C-alpha positions as CSV (number, residue, x, y, z in Angstrom):
1,M,170.2,226.3,151.4
2,K,166.7,226.4,153.1
3,K,165.3,228.0,150.1
4,I,167.0,225.5,147.7
5,T,165.7,222.6,149.6
6,W,162.1,224.1,149.4
7,I,162.1,224.5,145.8
8,V,163.3,221.0,145.4
9,G,160.6,219.7,147.5
10,L,158.2,221.7,145.4
11,F,159.4,220.2,142.3
12,L,159.0,216.5,143.8
13,F,155.5,217.5,144.9
14,W,154.3,218.4,141.4
15,A,156.4,215.8,139.5
16,G,153.7,213.0,139.8
17,G,150.7,215.1,138.4
18,A,152.9,217.2,135.8
19,H,154.0,214.5,133.6
20,A,150.5,212.9,133.4
21,Q,149.6,215.7,131.0
22,S,150.5,215.2,127.4
23,K,152.2,218.5,126.3
24,H,155.6,220.0,127.6
25,L,157.4,223.3,126.8
26,L,161.0,224.3,127.3
27,F,161.5,228.2,128.1
28,K,165.0,229.5,127.3
29,T,166.2,232.6,129.0
30,A,169.4,234.2,130.0
31,F,168.6,233.2,133.8
32,G,168.4,229.4,132.6
33,E,165.9,227.3,131.3
34,F,162.6,226.0,132.8
35,K,160.0,223.2,131.8
36,V,156.2,223.8,131.6
37,I,153.3,221.2,131.4
38,L,150.3,222.3,129.6
39,Y,146.9,221.0,131.2
40,D,144.9,218.8,128.8
41,F,141.9,220.0,131.0
42,T,142.2,223.5,129.5
43,P,142.3,222.2,125.9
44,H,141.5,225.5,124.3
45,H,144.3,227.5,126.0
46,R,146.7,224.5,125.4
47,D,146.0,224.3,121.7
48,L,146.3,228.2,121.3
49,M,149.9,228.1,123.0
50,L,151.0,225.3,120.8
51,R,149.6,227.0,117.8
52,S,151.5,230.3,118.8
53,I,154.6,228.5,119.0
54,K,154.5,227.2,115.7
55,D,153.4,230.5,114.3
56,S,156.4,232.2,115.9
57,V,154.0,234.3,118.1
58,Y,156.6,234.2,120.8
59,Q,159.6,234.6,118.7
60,N,161.9,237.3,120.2
61,A,159.3,237.7,123.0
62,L,160.1,239.6,126.3
63,F,158.9,239.3,129.8
64,N,157.8,242.7,130.0
65,R,156.0,243.2,133.2
66,I,157.5,241.8,136.5
67,I,156.3,242.1,139.8
68,E,158.1,240.6,142.5
69,N,155.9,238.0,144.7
70,F,153.1,238.5,142.0
71,V,153.8,237.5,138.5
72,V,156.3,237.5,135.6
73,Q,154.3,238.5,132.5
74,G,155.3,238.1,128.8
75,G,154.2,238.3,125.2
76,E,152.2,241.1,123.9
77,H,151.9,244.1,126.6
78,D,148.4,245.4,127.6
79,I,149.5,248.8,126.3
80,D,150.3,247.5,122.7
81,I,147.2,245.3,122.7
82,E,145.2,248.4,123.6
83,K,146.7,250.4,121.0
84,K,146.5,247.8,118.0
85,E,142.8,247.5,118.9
86,A,142.1,251.0,119.1
87,A,143.7,251.4,115.5
88,D,141.6,248.6,114.1
89,P,138.8,250.0,111.9
90,L,136.5,247.1,112.5
91,H,136.9,247.5,116.4
92,R,137.8,243.7,116.8
93,K,139.0,242.4,120.0
94,P,139.9,238.8,119.7
95,R,139.7,236.7,122.9
96,L,139.7,233.1,124.0
97,A,137.0,232.2,126.5
98,A,137.7,231.5,129.8
99,E,138.5,227.9,131.1
100,F,138.2,227.5,134.8
101,D,138.9,224.0,136.3
102,E,139.4,223.3,140.2
103,R,142.6,221.6,139.2
104,A,144.2,224.7,137.6
105,F,144.7,227.5,140.1
106,H,147.2,230.1,140.8
107,K,150.1,228.3,142.8
108,M,153.4,229.0,142.7
109,G,154.7,228.6,139.1
110,A,151.2,228.6,137.6
111,L,151.1,229.6,133.8
112,G,148.1,231.9,133.2
113,A,146.8,233.9,130.4
114,G,146.5,237.9,130.5
115,R,143.4,239.5,129.9
116,D,141.6,242.9,130.1
117,G,138.5,243.9,132.3
118,N,136.1,242.3,129.8
119,P,133.1,240.7,131.8
120,E,133.5,237.4,130.1
121,K,137.0,237.1,131.7
122,A,138.2,236.0,128.3
123,S,141.8,235.8,127.6
124,F,144.2,237.7,125.4
125,L,145.5,235.5,122.6
126,D,149.2,236.3,123.1
127,Q,150.0,237.1,126.6
128,I,151.1,234.6,129.4
129,Y,152.2,235.1,132.8
130,F,153.9,232.9,135.8
131,V,152.8,233.2,139.3
132,V,155.7,234.0,141.7
133,G,153.3,234.5,144.7
134,K,153.5,235.2,148.3
135,K,152.8,233.1,151.5
136,I,149.1,232.6,152.2
137,S,147.4,232.1,155.5
138,S,144.0,230.2,156.1
139,A,142.6,233.7,157.2
140,D,143.5,235.0,153.6
141,L,141.6,232.1,151.8
142,D,138.6,232.4,154.3
143,S,138.4,236.1,153.2
144,L,138.7,235.3,149.6
145,E,136.0,232.7,149.8
146,A,133.7,235.1,151.3
147,K,134.7,237.9,149.0
148,K,134.5,235.9,145.6
149,G,131.8,233.5,146.6
150,I,134.1,230.5,145.9
151,K,135.2,227.6,148.0
152,Y,138.9,226.4,148.0
153,S,139.3,222.6,147.7
154,K,141.3,220.7,150.3
155,E,144.1,220.3,147.5
156,Q,144.1,224.1,146.8
157,R,144.1,224.8,150.4
158,K,146.9,222.4,151.0
159,E,149.0,223.8,148.2
160,Y,148.5,227.6,149.1
161,L,149.2,227.0,152.8
162,A,152.4,225.2,152.1
163,Y,153.7,227.0,149.4
164,G,151.8,230.1,148.7
165,G,150.7,231.7,145.3
166,Q,148.1,234.3,144.4
167,P,144.4,232.9,145.1
168,R,143.0,236.3,144.6
169,L,143.4,235.6,140.8
170,D,141.5,232.3,140.9
171,H,138.1,232.5,138.7
172,D,139.2,235.4,137.2
173,F,142.2,234.5,135.1
174,T,142.6,231.1,133.2
175,V,145.2,228.9,134.5
176,F,146.5,226.4,131.8
177,G,149.7,224.9,132.9
178,E,152.5,225.1,135.4
179,I,156.3,225.0,135.8
180,Y,157.6,221.4,136.8
181,Q,161.1,222.0,136.5
182,G,163.2,225.3,137.0
183,L,161.0,227.3,139.1
184,D,164.2,228.9,140.5
185,V,164.6,230.5,137.1
186,I,161.5,232.4,137.1
187,L,162.1,233.3,140.9
188,K,165.4,234.9,139.7
189,I,163.4,236.7,136.8
190,S,160.9,238.1,139.4
191,Q,163.7,239.8,141.2
192,V,164.8,241.9,138.1
193,K,164.9,245.4,138.8
194,T,162.0,247.4,137.2
195,D,160.7,251.0,136.7
196,Q,157.3,252.7,138.1
197,Q,155.3,250.8,135.6
198,D,156.8,247.3,136.3
199,F,159.0,247.3,133.1
200,P,162.3,245.4,133.6
201,L,165.3,248.0,133.2
202,E,167.0,245.6,131.0
203,K,165.4,243.5,128.4
204,V,164.4,239.9,129.5
205,P,163.8,237.7,126.2
206,F,162.8,234.4,126.2
207,T,162.1,231.5,123.5
208,I,159.7,228.7,123.7
209,V,160.1,225.1,122.2
210,E,157.8,222.1,122.5
211,I,159.5,219.2,124.1
212,K,158.8,216.1,122.2
213,E,158.6,213.3,124.7
């Protein structure tokens, strides 16, 4: 009961800001459905996601890397991207330039774009993840500020200290949306059993549709 109350409270906390954005998505899974907002202040990642849905990039997609208390990752896997790019005779590595914004950070339920170790921190074109982070302390944030050379805003600190997340990913991976309804579904998915490489032992498919509101 306590966990459910916390989740409901988290939805209410996000509801005001989430609906101010213009594009909403519905994710359908065997564990249930959840709704996602795409941020208008990360327009290139927002538009890429919308194009990907129209082009069926995420048709028959899988959540294929699951780490409890960290992230649930889906779309094209790092290994498959690496193989495809290695086989390309033109050595192309298409990426989308990073979009960092103070309002977009790795709170619980945040939607981010995966990437490799490229120095520009540019995103893969068809890999996403959701944050299912852990509790964060003031000492954790202070340490990360010193290590990363950044400063967390009052809003970010308040969110991280109240609900947790993965602040160590901030300014390294682009966040371009968040779950505003159905966070409990992604939390259930994050508890799926996996092998030593974080692959789920059973397939976890998902589909995405844009919500026309």
